N, C-alpha and C positions, 0 to 999 in steps of 0.2 A: 505492499499502500504505500502510494505517493505521504510524505511527510510535509505538512505546510504549516509554515509558521507567519503570521502577520502576513499571510497574502501572497506571500514568496514559497513557490516547489525546493527543497532540497532534491538536489538531481538524484537519479534513482539509475544511474548507470553503471555500469561494471565497472570503470574509471572512479567516476565517483565514489563507491564504495567501497574498493580498494583504498582511495587517497585516505579516506573517511579512518580506514581500519590503521597504517600506516601511521596520520597523527595522532590516533588515540591509544596506539602501545607507546608512541615516544613521546608524547606530550602529558602533564596535570592537567587538571582539572580545571583549574587557572588557564593555561593556555589553552586548551581544547576548545575551552566555550568561549573564551575569547576570540577565536577564528570561526567560530561559527554564527558568529556575532557580527564578527565584519562581512562575512559575506552576508547577512541579515541588513544587517546597515546598507552595508553598498548595493543593495537588489533595489532597498528602497528608494535609495537615494538616487539611483542608474532611473528606478521609473518616475521618479519625482523631474528630473532632467530632462526626459524620453530619450534616453539611450536606450538601443538595442544591444544587447550585452549576451555573447556564448553562456549559458548557465551553467556548464558543465568546466569551464577555460575557469571563471571568473571564480567558481567555488575552488577550483585545485589552486590558485594563486593564492584565494583567501587563507584555506585551509596549513598551505604550505609555506604561507609567509611567514613565521614565527619560528620554525622548525632548527635555525640557528643558533637559536636561544638554546633547544635543549641540550641535555649531554652527549644525546645519541649522534646526534649530528652537527655539534658546534664544532668548528675549527678552531685553531690558534692562530693564526695566520691572516685572517680576512674581515672583510664585514660578514657579518651576522647575515644581511640582509643576502650577501653573493650564496650563502650556505645555501638559504633555502631554496633562493633561484636558480643554482645547480643543481640542487636535488630536485626541483620539481620538472628543469628541462629533461631531464635522465627520465625519469618517470613514465613521464609524457611520451618520448620518444619510442621508451620501452613499449608504450600501451597503444602506438600507432601512428602520431601526432606526426603530422609534419616538422620539417625541421623551424617553418615560419612560424605557425600557430604553437609550437611550442615554446620558442622564441618571446614570444606577446603576453605568455604567464612569467616569463624570465624577466622582461622588463617589471612585471605590475608587482611583483616581491621584489627586486630589486632597487627600486626604484620609491617603494611605498614610503619612506622615510625622508621624500625628497619632496620639498613643500611646490606647489602649483605645478612642477612640470607633467606627471602624469594627466593631469587635465587635459593636454592639449594631444594627447594620443590616443592610443585604441579604447573604446569602453571596456574591455578585459583590462586593460592596465588601470584607465581612471577609477575602476569599481572596488578595486581591493584596496586605493588611499583612500577612498571616499570612506570605507567602514573602518579602516582605521582611525585618520580623523575624528571620527562618530562616536566608535568606542573609547578612544586614550583620552582623546582632547577636547571632545561634548563639541566640535563645531557642527554648527546648522540643527542643530535640536528640534528648531521650528519646522524644520521638515521631514518630521516624520511625526505621526499621531501620537495620541496619549496611549491610546485602544494599542498600536505599534508597535510603542514601548516596553505597554506591560507584558503581552503574547513573546515579543521578543527573548526577557528579561523572566519570564515563566518556565518561557526553556533551555534556557542557559544564564543563570544567576550571575552576578557581576556582588557575590559578598566581598567586601573591603579592597573591590577591584585596584581603586590607585596607589595603594601600598604594597600590592603585590604584584600588578604589574611592574611598578619601578624597579623593585625585587629582582625580578623577573630578568629585567632588559639588566641589573649591573650583575648579577651572577650568569648570565650568557655572554658578559662583555671583560668584565673586570680580569680576564686572562688575557686580551688582547686589543689593551686601552691604545697602542698607535691607530687601532684599526677604524678609531671613532674621529679620527683628523676630517676635518670639512663637514664635519655632520652634527646633526643637536645631541648626537648619543653620547657628546662628551660632557655635555649637562648632563649622566645620571652620575660617569664616573666621579666626577665632581663634587656631586653631591654627599657621594661614601667617601671620597678618600678627600681628607681634607690638605693634602699634601699635593696631591695631583697636578701636573703643569701641561696646561694646553699647550699642544704645539699654534705659534701663530703665524697666519702665513704673512704676512708683511715679513714678519724673521726670515722667512724659509725664503723670500724673493734678496731682501737686503743681504744674508748671509750666503747666499749659496754662490758658486765654484766659480760664476763670473769672473774676469778682474775688477771691470770698473767698479 
């Protein structure tokens, strides 16, 4: 039976089911429920904007977007967004997606912490950022109804989510602080580590190997 939450259908395809199983096995309840909410919020926001989105691709993007924070899938030498993007790319290619279509999901995940840019790209890219910005940052909550909020949070509750997601970000990135350069993620490291020194873009320019 198709699962419908707040008027949004959860894709009932073999690929979507495999994605759910993979994320359910790797992630705790906080990240699993967050990822499902990202799909739901993003789909609601896409509908509000009149965007036509491939639900299966959007679902995989939403479900995989934070896998780079998990113990099983995070690396120690690259941005957590790229960890999830690479995993999704391999997963979709293995399940028969074309390189082009799988790459759109790669972009959706890799760019989900990059403000504004995803909104100018394919709907499957934009929808993940729309969902993340809703669930984590509380952007544009007026674009979802009170009944939709109740339905989504009843299916996937968010107990103490603000504190929990900040901690999850830190746990997923604390071993690779250099990967946060040029992103908002360095705010997370600085929140937990008083001695953290952010890389400075101007200093990188001024102090690089060019002789002038």
